[in-house]
TIVEX-275756 format. One record per atom (N, C-alpha, C, O): x, y, z; residue in one letter. Coordinates in steps of 0.001 Angstrom, whole numbers, padded with zeros to 6 digits, always signed. Layout:
BEGIN
XYZA;...
//
This chain:
BEGIN
+016939-007553-033885X;+016735-006562-033184X;+017179-006880-031833X;+017182-008103-031693X;+017588-006210-030689X;+018481-005976-029953X;+017193-006663-028702X;+016001-006561-028993X;+017616-007320-027381X;+016898-007773-026669X;+015784-006719-026050X;+014613-006971-026333X;+016045-005580-025245X;+015630-004398-025348X;+014332-003960-026091X;+013174-004069-025687X;+014797-003425-027304X;+014150-003258-028057X;+012821-004200-028321X;+011636-003877-028412X;+013594-005742-028428X;+012402-006455-028759X;+011613-006677-027536X;+010531-007207-027787X;+011804-006453-026395X;+011090-006557-025460X;+009960-005378-025621X;+008772-005682-025733X;+010286-004371-025625X;+009207-003058-025747X;+008188-003347-027143X;+007047-002902-027270X;+008756-004011-027909X;+007990-004190-028995X;+007133-005389-028813X;+006377-005719-029727X;+007181-005963-027880X;+006301-007489-027286X;+005443-006683-026436X;+004294-007121-026397X;+005685-005451-025619X;+004868-004997-025066X;+004185-004208-025692X;+003126-004018-025093X;+004281-003477-026886X;+003439-002493-027488X;+002645-003376-028133X;+001447-003223-027894X;+002940-004289-028905X;+001642-005432-029563X;+001088-005903-028301X;+000005-006408-028599X;+001245-005983-027234X;+000427-006768-026341X;-000729-005561-025794X;-001827-005836-025310X;-000295-004462-025962X;-000632-003103-025874X;-001867-003259-026336X;-002933-003432-025744X;-001479-003139-027972X;-002834-003292-029198X;-003773-004597-029143X;-004973-004703-029396X;-003041-005342-028820X;-003903-006565-028267X;-004827-006940-027193X;-005767-007734-027165X;-004334-006189-026352X;-005232-006332-025240X;-006472-005113-025103X;-007521-005255-024475X;-006043-003878-025874X;-006870-003177-026278X;-008152-003649-027137X;-009369-003703-026959X;-007576-003846-027781X;-008427-004805-029179X;-009614-005970-028261X;-010838-006098-028220X;-008505-006609-027660X;-009458-007778-026897X;-011159-007120-025710X;-012284-007513-025402X;-010210-005917-025469X;-011110-005202-024479X;-012339-004520-025124X;-013447-004539-024590X;-012065-003892-026356X;-013321-003219-026814X;-013941-004463-027351X;-015117-004127-027497X;-013821-005860-027776X;-014635-006482-028483X;-015398-006931-027096X;-016625-007001-027176X;-014764-007252-025785X;-015576-007819-024986X;-016707-006894-024552X;-017788-007330-024158X;-016395-005522-024645X;-017137-004388-023984X;-018435-004243-025316X;-019628-004062-025071X;-017913-004360-026536X;-019147-004392-027575X;-020148-005964-027234X;-021370-005820-027286X;-019786-006897-027016X;-020454-007845-026751X;-021543-007823-025800X;-022716-008098-026050X;-020956-007400-024460X;-021667-007723-023278X;-021821-006629-022495X;-022325-006841-021392X;-021428-005165-022856X;-021896-004104-021854X;-022912-003203-022774X;-022728-003020-023977X;-023759-002791-022199X;-024825-001901-022878X;-023932+000014-022679X;-023127+000613-021965X;-024851+000225-023921X;-024129+001702-024064X;-024391+002628-022498X;-023651+003499-022041X;-025508+002173-021986X;-025934+003086-020539X;-024834+002634-019587X;-024221+003484-018941X;-024492+001048-019441X;-023774+000821-018353X;-022046+001014-018796X;-021135+001035-017969X;-021898+001125-020084X;-020410+001979-020479X;-020059+003520-020037X;-018954+004045-019902X;-021200+003993-019881X;-020780+005637-019576X;-021672+005814-018019X;-022108+006920-017697X;-021840+004756-017255X;-022658+004753-016170X;-021165+004987-015098X;-020033+004693-015482X;-021444+005500-013884X;-020050+005887-013270X;-020615+004572-012279X;-021684+004260-011754X;-019229+004012-012362X;-019053+002812-011511X;-018139+002684-010710X;-017783+001549-010395X;-017441+003957-010101X;-016737+004534-009607X;-015097+004161-009728X;-014279+004015-008819X;-014922+004064-011168X;-013536+003832-011233X;-012949+005185-010689X;-013445+006311-010734X;-011563+004692-010077X;-010806+005889-009918X;-010380+006817-011078X;-010045+006514-012223X;-010484+008067-010465X;-009564+009163-011719X;-011278+009416-012756X;-011760+010523-012995X;-011686+008513-013051X;-012765+008563-013926X;-014100+008481-013827X;-014793+009364-014332X;-014566+007597-013277X;-015654+007085-013002X;-016383+005788-013630X;-016875+004798-013089X;-016266+006160-014922X;-016952+005502-015985X;-016048+004758-016712X;-014955+005299-016884X;-016250+003413-017292X;-015429+002561-018455X;-015084+003797-019382X;-013966+004286-019548X;-016179+004166-019904X;-015947+005163-021077X;-014988+006210-020987X;-014388+006615-021983X;-014772+006775-019583X;-013951+007967-018994X;-012681+007236-018760X;-011648+007905-018710X;-012627+006007-018618X;-011203+005453-017867X;-010359+005259-019244X;-009178+005572-019395X;-011336+004594-020350X;-011113+004424-021732X;-010358+005857-022250X;-009304+005746-022877X;-010828+006982-022019X;-010297+007981-022665X;-009367+008918-021627X;-009079+010090-021869X;-008910+008108-020306X;-008102+008467-019771X;-006771+007590-020273X;-005684+008167-020265X;-006839+006416-020641X;-005917+005672-020829X;-005397+006246-022763X;-004287+006071-023265X;-006302+006743-023267X;-005742+007483-024592X;-005303+008452-024325X;-004297+008706-024988X;-005639+009339-023475X;-004795+010650-023089X;-003436+010405-022809X;-002587+010779-023617X;-003008+009621-021401X;-002115+009071-021204X;-001132+008650-022308X;-000003+009137-022248X;-001460+007710-023421X;-000877+007293-024282X;-000222+008582-025285X;+000942+008692-025672X;-001194+009343-025508X;-000954+010383-026422X;+000001+011716-025640X;+000647+012576-026238X;-000112+011604-024556X;+000634+012847-023743X;+002054+012184-023812X;+002907+012929-024294X;+002467+010997-023449X;+003930+010102-023599X;+004409+010308-024761X;+005477+010867-025007X;+003505+009788-025662X;+003887+009568-027121X;+004759+011017-027523X;+005887+011105-028008X;+003721+012196-027101X;+004331+013497-027483X;+005376+014001-026678X;+006205+014798-027119X;+005378+013447-025166X;+006718+013974-024965X;+007966+013320-025761X;+008831+013966-026354X;+007899+012085-025671X;+008940+011010-026274X;+009069+011717-027847X;+010169+011734-028398X;+007896+012276-028494X;+008544+012731-029805X;+008804+014194-030253X;+008991+014675-031371X;+008757+014725-029055X;+008861+016434-029121X;+007282+016704-029823X;+007096+017904-030026X;+006527+016128-030085X;+005356+016621-030270X;+004005+016645-029253X;+003021+015940-029474X;+004102+017479-028214X;+003601+017676-027110X;+001979+017736-027065X;+001571+018830-027457X;+001127+016986-026749X;-000259+016801-026748X;-000979+017817-025284X;-001019+017625-024068X;-001293+018528-025876X;-001693+019656-024501X;-003455+019200-024195X;-004468+018998-024864X;-002999+019201-022621X;-004474+018820-021785X;-004718+020080-021003X;-004082+021129-021114X;-005759+019828-020170X;-005903+020790-019182X;-005892+020019-017813X;-005382+020396-016758X;-006574+018849-018070X;-006640+017796-016981X;-006034+016101-017376X;-005913+015625-018504X;-005781+015555-016291X;-005745+013669-016539X;-006907+013121-017007X;-007053+011990-017471X;-007997+014267-016813X;-009496+013117-017250X;-010324+013909-018381X;-011510+013756-018672X;-009346+014834-018965X;-009861+015383-020026X;-010766+014169-021210X;-010355+013032-021444X;-011740+014643-021670X;-012442+013559-022752X;-011801+014039-024167X;-011757+015172-024645X;-011516+013307-024471X;-010591+013416-025981X;-011720+012870-027144X;-011752+013278-028305X;-012473+012031-026658X;-013674+011636-027734X;-014554+011238-027060X;-014324+010711-025972X;-015636+011375-027488X;-017094+011504-026833X;-017709+010357-026816X;-018237+009812-025846X;-017593+009752-028606X;-018455+008692-028337X;-017491+007153-028543X;-016325+007216-028932X;-018094+005963-028258X;-017633+004587-028054X;-016653+004034-029326X;-015505+003616-029175X;-017441+004142-030718X;-016626+003765-031883X;-015494+004869-032131X;-014475+004464-032690X;-015558+006173-031788X;-014600+006807-031917X;-013499+006638-031313X;-012356+006561-031765X;-013993+006568-029974X;-012822+006277-029362X;-011989+004993-029374X;-010830+004922-028966X;-012639+004081-029838X;-012153+002662-029821X;-011176+002442-031226X;-010269+001612-031297X;-011631+003498-032452X;-010485+003662-033420X;-009388+004231-033020X;-008280+003802-033342X;-009626+005571-032049X;-008481+006120-031463X;-007616+005634-030653X;-006401+005832-030640X;-008333+004903-029879X;-007201+003815-028720X;-006596+002749-029751X;-005602+002095-029434X;-007282+002574-031116X;-006510+001261-031751X;-005172+002209-032590X;-003987+001878-032646X;-005753+003331-033124X;-004492+004251-033593X;-003169+004363-032979X;-002027+004188-033403X;-003757+004770-031646X;-002966+004948-030472X;-001723+004038-030409X;-000551+004373-030581X;-002321+002565-030071X;-001673+001815-030005X;-000773+001366-031048X;+000345+000966-030722X;-001171+001388-032416X;-000520+001248-033565X;+000767+002505-033613X;+001859+002191-034087X;+000592+003553-033224X;+001284+004413-033039X;+002835+004176-032299X;+003912+004454-032825X;+002647+003633-031046X;+003028+003349-030074X;+004179+002181-030610X;+005407+002260-030615X;+003442+001276-030975X;+003989+000231-031808X;+005307+000570-033369X;+006153-000086-033975X;+004875+001652-033399X;+005496+002339-034552X;+006830+003114-034150X;+007897+003184-034761X;+006449+003663-032957X;+007549+004229-031986X;+008753+003375-031736X;+009903+003542-032145X;+008280+002463-031013X;+009270+001569-030971X;+010195+001020-031637X;+011393+001025-031358X;+009600+000453-032673X;+010102-000030-033932X;+011198+001120-034698X;+012176+000786-035367X;+010834+002319-034462X;+011815+003339-034633X;+012829+004009-033844X;+013609+004848-034294X;+012791+003671-032854X;+013498+004201-031699X;+014963+002941-031753X;+014916+001722-031589X;+016136+003820-032038X;+017244+002808-032239X;+017408+001860-030612X;+016694+002124-029645X;+018425+000818-030598X;+018292+000381-029445X;+019106+001041-028259X;+018863+000874-027064X;+020103+001811-028791X;+020755+002983-027790X;+019403+003799-027309X;+019026+003591-026155X;+018880+004440-027884X;+018076+005532-027273X;+016870+004952-026260X;+016145+005675-025578X;+016815+003444-026315X;+016119+003071-025010X;+016440+003278-023742X;+015670+003053-022809X;+017888+003829-023596X;+018458+003650-022362X;+018796+004969-022140X;+019306+005385-021100X;+018518+005627-023102X;+018888+007543-022944X;+017968+008157-022442X;+016806+007761-022533X;+018376+009436-021702X;+017166+010167-021422X;+016860+010687-022466X;+017386+010501-023564X;+015505+011758-022054X;+015223+012921-022605X;+014591+014083-021476X;+014399+013853-020282X;+014368+015165-022065X;+013399+015980-021276X;+012328+016175-021683X;+012121+015928-022871X;+011161+016734-020778X;+009900+017103-021245X;+009882+017997-020025X;+010834+018161-019261X;+008363+018709-019905X;+007830+019299-018997X;+006506+018328-018812X;+005942+017567-019597X;+006199+018756-017150X;+005062+017526-016718X;+003405+018249-016812X;+003243+019445-017055X;+002740+017686-016672X;+001534+018441-016715X;+001392+019623-016166X;+000494+020343-016602X;+002184+020066-015156X;+002071+021278-014256X;+003359+022401-014577X;+003806+023378-013977X;+003701+021667-015911X;+004930+022574-016555X;+005995+022741-016193X;+006706+023654-016613X;+006439+021671-015101X;+007995+021527-014502X;+008795+020491-015126X;+008600+019294-015338X;+009734+021276-015356X;+010423+020338-016028X;+011212+018584-015506X;+011318+018527-014280X;+011570+017673-016017X;+011877+016571-015803X;+012569+015674-016723X;+012298+015992-017881X;+013261+014799-016661X;+014363+014121-017422X;+013419+012420-016873X;+012840+012094-015837X;+013675+011754-018118X;+013136+010436-018188X;+013963+009693-018704X;+014754+010261-019457X;+014146+008006-018507X;+014435+007344-019636X;+013762+006683-020615X;+012826+005977-020239X;+014080+006752-022142X;+012641+006406-023119X;+011912+005222-022584X;+010691+005088-022502X;+013046+004200-022156X;+012546+002836-021809X;+011478+002453-020560X;+010555+001654-020401X;+012174+003531-019744X;+010991+003696-018442X;+009708+004181-018761X;+008633+003791-018305X;+009944+005170-019681X;+008473+005764-019843X;+007833+004458-020635X;+006942+003882-020010X;+008139+003978-021797X;+007568+002856-022431X;+006896+001948-021418X;+005715+001612-021502X;+007637+001614-020561X;+007626+000557-019661X;+005886+001063-018655X;+004896+000377-018398X;+006207+002480-018354X;+005231+003215-017407X;+003872+003317-018586X;+002769+003612-018123X;+003928+003209-019232X;+003086+003504-020550X;+001942+002205-020586X;+000718+002179-020457X;+002868+001267-020801X;+002022-000038-020990X;+001785-000434-019539X;+000621-000780-019336X;+002588-000473-018475X;+001646-000441-017098X;+000472+000082-017046X;-000618-000470-016896X;+000804+001443-017211X;-000639+002091-016822X;-001882+001842-017760X;-003050+002063-017439X;-001368+001255-019195X;-002393+000580-019867X;-003028-000657-019159X;-004229-000826-018951X;-002296-001252-018922X;-002663-002730-018146X;-003914-002541-016813X;-005030-003054-016734X;-003155-001541-015804X;-003870-001414-014813X;-005230-000579-014800X;-006086-000657-013918X;-005277+000191-015875X;-006701+000811-016458X;-007550-000418-016661X;-008617-000588-016071X;-007008-001299-017560X;-007768-002457-018136X;-008346-003089-017059X;-009574-003176-017040X;-007544-003650-015953X;-007428-004450-015143X;-008694-003599-014194X;-009555-004276-013633X;-008702-002184-014093X;-009849-001787-013347X;-011102-002128-013925X;-012081-002482-013268X;-011064-002025-015073X;-012408-001894-016147X;-012684-003484-015941X;-013851-003654-015591X;-012066-004513-016037X;-012214-005583-015729X;-013053-005759-014466X;-014203-006187-014558X;-012470-005417-013199X;-012873-005358-012164X;-014461-004932-012100X;-015359-005614-011606X;-014601-003553-012760X;-016132-003082-012666X;-016840-003732-013645X;-018012-004042-013431X;-016311-003981-014674X;-017881-005171-015328X;-018413-005769-014448X;-019641-005729-014372X;-017467-006684-013290X;-017914-007655-012713X;-019600-007215-012083X;-020497-008030-011867X;-019681-005699-011883X;-020784-005307-011448X;-021769-005112-012273X;-022918-004883-011894X;-021386-005192-013553X;-022080-004665-014648X;-022573-006179-015454X;-023382-006232-016381X;-021887-007302-014859X;-022568-008591-015816X;-023209-009280-014481X;-022594-010005-013699X;-024136-009020-014422X;-024609-009983-012892X;-024828-011245-013234X;-025453-011506-014261X;-024293-012301-012336X;-024958-013834-012439X;-023854-014475-012913X;-022791-013956-013255X;-024155-015628-012919X;-023071-016624-013399X;-022631-016520-014694X;-021466-016748-015017X;-023586-016154-015533X;-023054-015969-016918X;-022348-015189-016986X;-021298-015582-017494X;-022353-013785-016616X;-021688-012474-016392X;-020410-012886-016136X;-019487-012733-016936X;-020262-013632-014584X;-018871-014043-014039X;-018379-014883-015251X;-017416-014366-015818X;-018711-015787-015661X;-018078-016943-016860X;-017590-015981-017947X;-016440-016055-018380X;-018492-015063-018390X;-017951-014423-019835X;-016847-012984-018982X;-016437-012153-019792X;-016505-012794-017755X;-015573-011882-017694X;-014377-012576-017038X;-013348-012019-016654X;-014743-014189-016955X;-013234-014824-016410X;-012801-015281-018042X;-011584-015264-018228X;-013554-015639-019109X;-012874-015710-020216X;-012548-014410-021288X;-012679-014524-022507X;-012176-013370-020722X;-011930-012170-021476X;-010494-012402-021533X;-010043-012004-022607X;-009387-013033-020561X;-008166-013663-020744X;-007032-011948-021695X;-006624-011761-022841X;-006980-011264-020607X;-006012-009962-021020X;-004495-010405-020427X;-003639-009522-020484X;-004204-011370-020008X;-002922-011428-019163X;-001905-011452-020557X;-002144-011952-021656X;-001303-011091-020323X;+000188-011070-021035X;+000780-012596-021464X;+001557-012673-022416X;+000413-013692-020784X;+000684-014989-021415X;-000474-015661-022278X;-000437-016803-022735X;-001601-014657-022428X;-002632-015218-023181X;-002202-014723-024688X;-002499-015235-025767X;-001441-013613-024421X;-001085-012865-025857X;+000315-013747-026198X;+000595-014156-027325X;+001043-013932-025123X;+002077-014885-025522X;+001886-016159-026007X;+002787-016529-026760X;+000979-016963-025811X;+000835-018204-025937X;-000993-018396-026001X;-001621-018918-025079X;-001602-017890-027203X;-002834-018223-027290X;-003733-019343-026752X;-004883-019360-026313X;-002725-020332-026962X;-003205-021662-026889X;-003273-021860-024909X;-003872-022694-024231X;-002603-020986-024602X;-002717-021403-022996X;-003850-021302-022374X;-003933-021611-021186X;
//
C-alpha cells in the first residue's frame, strides 16, 4: 500500500478506535440524563447532539466522495435519537470510512472531485484533503466532548477517569505508551 493511502488508512482506523473508546467511556461514566444535557458544546449543546453532528458530517462527506449524497437540512440534524442506535451508526460509519480508504486507488487521493455544499453551491476538493478534514473534524468534536465531561464528572475520581480516556493518536499507534 502506498504511503498516502497507508496514512489515510491509519487515520480511518484511528477514527474507528477513538469513536469506540469514547462510547465505552460514556457508557461507563455518564448518565443518560447527563448525556443529553445541554452542556454548551458549540453547534450542538449536548454530548448526544455533538455525536450526532459527527455522524452527520461523516455521512455527508462520504456521500460527496462516493456520489451518494446524504441529504440534510442543517448541520445539527438529529440522525439517530437514542444512544444505542447512535453508537452503532457511528461505528458503522467509521467502518465505511475504512472501506472507502481501502477502495480508493492511491492516485485518487491526490485527485479532485466536484460536489455541492450544504447551500447547494458547487465546489471542488481533493479526496485526500477531504479525508483529512473528516478525521480532523471527528477528533475536534471528541475533544470538545472530553472537555465537557469534565463538568459532568465532578471530583478527583471524575478527573482521574477523564485523564485515563487516552484518545490521542499516539495511544492508538502505541497502546503500551
